[in-house]
C-alpha positions in Angstrom: -40.4 18.7 -25.3 -38.9 15.1 -23.8 -36.7 14.9 -21.1 -33.8 13.3 -23.5 -34.3 16.6 -25.3 -33.5 18.8 -22.5 -30.3 16.8 -21.4 -27.3 19.0 -21.7 -25.0 17.4 -19.1 -23.8 13.9 -18.3 -23.2 14.8 -14.7 -24.0 17.4 -12.5 -22.4 18.1 -9.1 -24.3 20.5 -7.1 -23.8 22.5 -3.8 -20.1 21.8 -3.4 -17.6 24.3 -2.3 -15.4 24.8 -5.6 -11.9 25.4 -5.0 -9.7 26.5 -7.9 -6.8 28.5 -6.9 -5.8 28.6 -10.4 -8.5 31.2 -11.1 -9.2 32.5 -7.7 -12.3 30.5 -7.2 -13.7 29.5 -3.8 -17.4 29.4 -3.5 -20.4 27.4 -3.3 -21.0 26.6 -7.1 -22.2 23.8 -9.2 -20.3 21.9 -11.9 -21.7 20.4 -15.2 -20.1 17.9 -17.1 -20.5 16.9 -20.7 -18.6 13.8 -21.8 -15.0 14.1 -20.5 -14.8 17.9 -19.8 -16.2 20.4 -17.7 -18.7 22.3 -19.3 -20.3 24.6 -16.9 -19.3 26.2 -13.6 -22.0 28.3 -12.1 -24.8 28.9 -9.5 -28.0 27.1 -9.2 -27.5 24.8 -12.5 -30.8 23.0 -13.4 -30.6 19.3 -12.4 -33.4 18.6 -15.2 -30.7 19.3 -17.7 -28.2 16.6 -16.3 -28.6 12.8 -17.0 -27.3 12.2 -13.5 -26.9 14.7 -10.6 -25.3 14.5 -7.2 -25.5 16.7 -4.3 -22.3 17.1 -2.6 -24.0 18.9 0.7 -21.1 21.7 0.5 -18.2 19.4 0.5 -15.0 20.7 -0.8 -14.7 20.3 -4.6 -11.0 20.5 -6.0 -9.3 19.8 -9.3 -8.5 16.0 -9.5 -5.5 14.9 -7.2 -2.3 14.2 -9.5 -0.1 11.9 -7.6 3.1 12.5 -9.6 5.0 9.2 -8.1 3.6 6.1 -7.7 4.3 2.5 -8.5 1.9 0.3 -10.2 3.8 -2.7 -11.9 5.4 -6.1 -10.8 8.8 -4.1 -10.5 7.6 -2.7 -7.2 4.1 -3.3 -5.9 2.0 -4.8 -8.4 -1.1 -3.8 -10.1 -3.4 -3.4 -6.8 -1.8 0.0 -6.8 -4.3 1.2 -9.3 -7.3 0.3 -7.0 -5.5 1.9 -4.1 -5.0 5.1 -5.8 -8.6 5.4 -6.8 -9.8 4.6 -3.4 -7.3 7.3 -2.0 -9.1 10.0 -4.1 -6.5 10.2 -7.0 -7.5 10.7 -10.5 -4.0 10.8 -12.5 -0.8 9.2 -11.5 2.7 9.1 -13.0 4.1 5.9 -12.6 8.1 6.1 -11.8 9.6 3.0 -12.9 7.5 0.9 -15.4 8.1 -0.9 -17.4 6.2 1.1 -20.0 5.1 -1.8 -22.0 3.6 -3.6 -18.7 1.7 -0.3 -18.0 0.4 -0.2 -21.4 -0.7 -3.8 -21.6 -2.6 -3.5 -18.4 -4.1 -0.5 -17.9 -7.3 -0.8 -19.5 -8.2 -3.8 -17.8 -6.4 -2.7 -14.1 -6.6 1.2 -14.0 -9.9 1.5 -12.3 -10.6 4.7 -14.5 -7.5 6.6 -13.7 -5.3 8.5 -16.0 -2.0 7.2 -16.0 1.5 8.3 -17.2 4.9 6.3 -17.1 8.7 7.0 -16.8 10.8 4.1 -17.8 13.4 3.0 -15.2 17.0 2.7 -16.1 18.5 -0.3 -14.6 21.9 -1.6 -15.4 21.9 -5.2 -16.3 18.1 -4.7 -17.7 17.6 -2.1 -20.0 21.3 -0.8 -19.8 24.6 -2.5 -20.3 26.1 -1.6 -17.3 26.8 1.5 -14.8 28.4 3.8 -17.3 26.2 3.5 -20.5 27.0 5.8 -23.7 24.9 8.7 -24.9 24.0 7.0 -27.8 22.9 3.8 -25.7 20.8 6.0 -23.3 19.5 8.0 -26.4 18.1 4.7 -27.7 16.3 3.8 -24.2 15.0 7.5 -24.0 13.5 7.2 -27.5 12.1 3.9 -27.0 10.1 5.1 -24.0 8.7 7.7 -25.7 7.9 5.7 -28.8 6.2 2.8 -26.6 4.0 5.4 -24.8 6.4 6.9 -21.9 6.9 10.3 -21.0 10.7 9.7 -20.1 13.0 8.2 -17.9 14.0 7.7 -14.2 17.3 6.9 -12.8 17.1 4.6 -10.2 20.2 6.0 -8.3 19.6 4.9 -5.0 18.7 1.4 -6.0 20.5 0.7 -8.9 23.3 3.4 -9.4 25.1 5.0 -12.4 28.3 6.5 -12.3 28.1 10.6 -12.2 29.4 10.7 -15.7 26.6 8.6 -16.9 24.0 10.4 -14.8 25.1 13.9 -16.5 24.7 11.9 -20.1 21.4 10.9 -19.1 20.3 14.7 -18.2 21.9 15.9 -21.5 20.5 13.2 -23.6 16.9 13.6 -22.0 17.1 17.3 -22.7 18.1 16.7 -26.3 15.3 14.5 -26.6 12.7 16.8 -24.9 12.0 14.0 -22.7 10.9 14.0 -19.0 13.8 13.1 -16.6 13.6 12.2 -12.8 16.4 11.5 -10.5 16.5 9.2 -7.5 19.7 10.6 -5.9 22.8 8.4 -5.6 25.5 7.2 -8.0 28.3 4.9 -7.9 30.2 7.7 -5.9 27.5 8.6 -3.7 24.4 7.3 -1.8 20.8 8.1 -1.4 21.4 10.7 1.2 22.1 14.3 1.5 25.5 13.8 -0.3 23.9 12.1 -3.0 21.3 14.9 -3.1 23.7 17.5 -3.4 25.7 15.7 -6.0 22.7 15.4 -8.2 22.2 19.1 -8.2 25.8 19.4 -9.1 25.0 17.0 -12.0 21.9 18.7 -13.1 23.7 22.1 -13.1 21.4 24.5 -15.4 19.6 21.7 -17.0 16.0 20.8 -16.5 15.2 17.8 -14.2 13.3 16.2 -11.3 14.8 15.4 -8.4 12.4 12.7 -6.7 11.0 12.6 -2.8 13.3 15.3 -1.6 12.5 14.2 2.3 14.1 10.8 1.7 17.5 12.2 1.2 17.3 13.8 4.9 17.2 10.8 7.3 20.1 12.1 9.3 22.6 9.6 7.9 25.4 12.5 7.2 24.2 15.0 10.2 20.8 15.7 12.1 17.9 15.3 9.8 17.1 18.8 10.7 20.3 20.4 9.4 20.1 17.9 6.2 16.8 19.2 5.0 17.4 22.9 5.7 20.8 22.5 3.7 18.9 20.9 1.0 15.9 23.3 0.8 18.3 26.2 0.8 20.0 24.7 -2.2 16.8 23.9 -3.9 15.5 27.2 -3.3 17.8 29.0 -5.8 17.3 26.0 -8.5 14.1 26.9 -10.2 15.0 24.5 -13.0 14.7 21.6 -10.8 11.2 20.4 -10.2 10.7 17.8 -7.1 8.1 16.4 -4.8 7.9 14.8 -1.4 5.7 12.6 0.7 4.2 12.6 3.9 4.6 9.0 5.2 6.9 7.8 7.6 7.5 4.5 6.0 9.6 4.2 2.9 9.2 1.7 0.0 12.3 -0.7 -1.4 13.0 -4.1 -2.5 13.1 -7.6 -0.2 15.0 -9.2 -3.1 18.3 -10.8 -2.1 20.9 -12.4 -4.2 23.6 -14.6 -2.7 22.5 -13.5 0.8 22.6 -9.9 0.3 19.8 -7.6 -0.3 20.0 -6.4 -4.0 18.9 -2.7 -3.3 21.6 -0.6 -1.4 18.5 1.5 0.0 17.4 -1.8 1.5 20.8 -2.5 3.2 21.1 1.3 4.4 17.7 1.1 6.0 18.8 -2.2 7.8 21.8 -0.5 9.1 19.8 2.6 10.4 17.6 0.0 12.4 20.7 -1.9 13.9 20.6 -4.7 11.5 23.2 -6.6 9.4 22.8 -5.4 5.8 22.1 -9.5 4.9 19.2 -11.4 4.0 19.6 -12.8 7.6 19.4 -9.1 8.9 16.4 -8.5 7.1 14.5 -11.6 8.4 15.3 -10.3 11.9 14.2 -6.8 11.0 10.8 -8.2 9.7 10.5 -10.8 13.0 11.1 -7.8 15.4 8.6 -5.2 13.4 11.1 -2.8 11.9 10.3 -4.0 8.5 6.9 -4.4 6.9 6.4 -7.0 4.0 4.0 -5.7 1.2 1.1 -8.5 0.6 -2.1 -8.3 -1.0 -5.3 -8.1 1.1 -8.7 -8.1 -0.8 -8.0 -5.6 -3.7 -5.2 -3.8 -2.2 -2.0 -4.3 -0.3 -0.9 -4.3 3.2 2.0 -4.2 5.4 2.7 -7.3 7.4 5.1 -7.7 10.2 6.5 -10.5 12.6 5.9 -14.1 12.0 3.5 -13.5 9.4 5.5 -11.0 7.5 8.5 -13.0 7.8 6.8 -16.3 6.5 5.3 -14.1 3.4 8.8 -12.6 2.5 10.5 -16.2 2.7 8.0 -17.7 0.2 8.8 -14.8 -2.3 11.6 -12.3 -1.4 10.9 -10.1 -4.7 8.3 -8.0 -3.1 8.4 -4.3 -1.7 9.6 -4.0 2.2 9.1 -0.8 4.1 11.0 0.7 7.0 10.0 3.6 9.3 13.0 5.8 8.6 11.5 8.9 7.1 12.3 12.2 9.4 9.3 13.9 10.9 11.0 17.3 10.4 11.8 16.7 6.6 8.2 15.6 5.9 6.9 18.6 7.5 9.4 21.2 6.0 9.4 19.6 2.4 5.6 20.0 2.6 5.5 23.5 3.9 8.5 25.7 3.0 7.9 28.3 0.8 10.2 31.1 -1.0 9.9 34.7 -0.1 7.8 35.2 -3.3 5.4 32.7 -1.6 5.9 29.9 -4.1 6.7 26.3 -2.7 10.6 25.1 -2.8 9.2 21.7 -3.2 6.3 22.1 -5.4 4.5 19.0 -5.3 3.3 16.6 -2.8 3.3 12.8 -4.0 2.8 9.5 -2.4 5.5 7.1 -3.7 3.0 4.6 -3.3 0.3 3.4 -5.5 0.9 -0.5 -4.9 3.0 0.4 -1.8 0.5 1.0 1.3 1.4 4.8 1.9 -1.4 6.5 -0.2 -1.6 9.2 2.5 -1.7 12.5 0.3 -5.1 13.5 1.3 -5.0 11.7 5.0 -1.8 13.6 6.0 -2.2 16.9 3.7 -5.8 17.6 5.2 -4.6 17.3 8.4 -2.0 19.6 7.9 -4.6 21.9 6.6 -6.7 21.3 9.6 -3.8 22.3 11.7 -3.5 25.6 9.7 0.0 24.5 8.5 -1.3 24.7 5.0 -4.3 26.3 3.8 -6.7 24.5 1.5 -5.6 26.5 -1.5 -1.9 25.4 -0.7 -2.7 21.6 -0.7 -4.8 22.2 -3.9 -1.5 24.1 -5.5 0.7 21.1 -4.3 -1.6 18.2 -5.1 -3.2 19.3 -8.4 -2.2 22.7 -9.9 1.7 22.1 -9.6 1.7 18.7 -10.6 -0.4 19.3 -13.8 2.2 21.9 -14.8 5.3 20.2 -13.8 4.3 17.2 -16.6 2.4 19.7 -19.3 -1.1 18.4 -18.4 -2.4 21.6 -19.8 -6.3 20.3 -19.4 -5.9 19.2 -15.9 -5.1 21.3 -12.5 -8.2 23.3 -12.7 -12.1 23.2 -12.6 -12.6 25.8 -15.3 -14.7 25.1 -18.7 -13.0 23.1 -21.0 -10.9 21.3 -18.8 -10.8 17.7 -18.1 -13.5 16.6 -15.9 -11.0 15.3 -13.2 -12.6 16.0 -9.9 -12.1 15.0 -6.3 -14.4 15.7 -3.5 -13.1 16.0 0.2 -14.6 14.7 3.6 -12.8 17.5 5.7 -13.7 16.1 8.9 -12.2 12.7 8.1 -9.3 13.8 6.1 -10.3 11.6 3.2 -12.1 11.7 -0.2 -15.4 10.9 -0.4 -15.7 11.0 -4.3 -13.3 10.8 -7.4 -14.3 11.7 -10.9 -11.9 11.0 -13.6 -12.8 12.4 -17.3 -16.2 12.9 -16.5 -17.1 9.4 -14.9 -17.4 8.4 -11.2 -14.4 6.2 -10.2 -14.7 6.1 -6.6 -17.7 6.9 -4.1 -17.8 7.0 -0.4 -14.8 4.5 -0.4 -16.2 2.2 -3.0 -13.8 1.9 -6.2 -16.4 1.8 -9.3 -14.1 3.0 -11.9 -13.2 0.8 -14.9 -10.9 1.0 -18.0 -8.4 4.0 -17.7 -6.6 6.7 -20.0 -2.9 6.3 -20.6 -1.4 9.8 -21.0 1.5 9.9 -23.5 3.7 12.2 -25.2 3.3 13.4 -28.7 6.3 11.3 -30.0 4.5 8.0 -28.9 4.2 5.7 -32.2 1.0 6.5 -34.3 -0.4 2.8 -33.5 -1.3 4.2 -30.0 -4.5 5.7 -30.6 -8.1 5.9 -29.6 -10.0 7.5 -26.8 -8.1 5.5 -24.0 -4.9 7.4 -25.2 -4.3 11.1 -24.4 -1.4 12.7 -25.7 0.7 15.7 -24.3 3.2 18.1 -25.7 6.1 17.8 -23.1 7.6 21.1 -24.3 4.8 22.7 -22.2 5.9 20.7 -19.1 7.8 22.6 -16.4 10.9 21.3 -17.4 10.9 23.2 -20.8 8.6 25.8 -20.3 10.6 28.1 -18.2 7.9 29.5 -16.2 7.8 29.6 -12.4 5.3 27.4 -10.4 
């Protein structure tokens, strides 16, 4: 029998510590991959039956990292985010702004082998007529997003707010269309803070919705940050219809664009105020020069933050680029990452980066630090970075390493708090910090246009997402 006749697997990962909380697996096992799926998980699998074999030397092997909140388009950061995510060990990501059309047009060329899903941002003056759109107008936007390949919509409240009434209409319309909906808290009545987050929960009521980046509403603008995060977590603890995520970075991400000498984004103005600067273009320039604000710019294949004179000159050349401020509360970050209900489930189900093209893709760097300090177990981290994000969006073939699931795998260098290997749909996309993946898969809903077809599209049923399945995370 020839070698070609004995080959059963396209890739074999040997001698890893396989950690799969969904099925209670934690032990030294091999993983055999055939095509884009996991074929066998077992002991002492034969390397002669695989086309390629990688010995993992007992490193931890977990279901591929799913980053449920990133930015990958020119709207906030740029296409460099694909490379940055792959390098960080992510295998699947959900862009939280779009446009859907931009992702669809670029992902095969830019995606570095990643699985990508998209939500369409709602922006008055862009894809909405104003701050108080009708239900009919909103329904048209939602349906168009789904047909073009998006999974739903995102309200950009803190940056580009809608009225409270229109925000409620968004929730109702999204529910009627069975679309995913994410809300960045803040309306024309309340800001992107604790008051805005509590208002968002009132608006949501008993309807299904996702409240984005919980920690960013607890920066101490209403009362001490610790009191704010405890208040918000106590409210979220009772609202299992609300999905949510939080991130671990101290810096935020917002827009540096100014119109008539004023930052376009309300959040940019608020961050300047928090740092003691005027909410004007002049104030933003001073914040950059003194090192309070960082300016995102490309370096190599990714983005970095520039400060001082270099950052100022970069921003002056083109102000329509992301800006970051160190405004996040350590207490809020820690509690959102670790707080659990009495039944052991996480109050905030998922960890995200809110990064991608914004230089803060630190899910593993910070998350593994929490594991090493024993504030989270490795099982906890996998639940928050893979199991729960998969269930939130209805990615039913992700979040586990069992046979038949998508071969999305992240291998961990525990000592250095980073990923050493990433595999997406059976192909190595990153090894030892070098991104080697190409192409990509766009995750679309069953309501997407029939013209979106081929192996680079993966359809999902949004009725199986956590918003509509009525099961607990």
